[in-house]
C-alpha positions in Angstrom: 31.1 27.3 5.3 29.2 23.8 4.2 25.8 24.7 2.7 22.7 23.0 3.7 19.7 21.1 1.7 16.6 21.1 2.7 14.5 17.6 1.7 12.1 17.0 -0.6 9.2 15.0 1.3 7.0 12.9 -0.6 4.5 14.3 -1.9 1.7 11.2 -1.4 -1.6 12.2 0.4 -3.2 9.7 2.7 -7.0 9.1 3.1 -7.5 11.4 5.8 -5.9 14.3 3.2 -2.6 13.9 5.7 0.7 14.0 3.8 3.4 11.3 3.7 7.1 13.1 5.1 9.2 10.6 4.4 12.1 11.8 1.8 11.4 11.1 -1.9 13.6 8.4 -3.7 14.8 11.3 -6.0 14.1 15.2 -5.3 14.6 16.2 -8.9 12.2 13.8 -10.6 8.1 14.7 -11.8 6.6 12.6 -9.5 7.7 13.0 -5.6 7.5 9.4 -4.4 9.3 8.2 -1.2 9.9 4.4 -1.3 7.0 2.8 -0.2 4.7 4.6 -2.3 6.9 3.9 -5.3 6.6 0.2 -4.3 3.1 0.4 -3.9 2.5 2.1 -7.6 5.3 -0.7 -9.4 2.9 -3.5 -7.3 -0.6 -1.6 -8.8 1.2 -1.8 -12.2 1.8 -5.1 -12.3 -1.5 -6.0 -11.1 -3.2 -4.2 -13.5 -0.7 -5.4 -16.2 -1.4 -8.8 -15.8 -5.2 -8.5 -15.2 -5.3 -6.8 -19.1 -3.0 -9.7 -20.0 -5.4 -12.5 -18.7 -8.5 -10.8 -19.9 -6.9 -10.6 -23.7 -6.3 -14.3 -23.8 -9.4 -15.2 -23.2 
């Protein structure tokens, strides 16, 4: 008998307090995010790093 595996959903909450319904990239990770929201986190981290790097060069 095949075992059914539950999908782990993204934990991102939108501005209107609705939870994202996409599947999490890594269901065993501490932070459960889908590909879209994980990409946004990476973009934000890169922008923040670039801003701090630019400010520290002054």
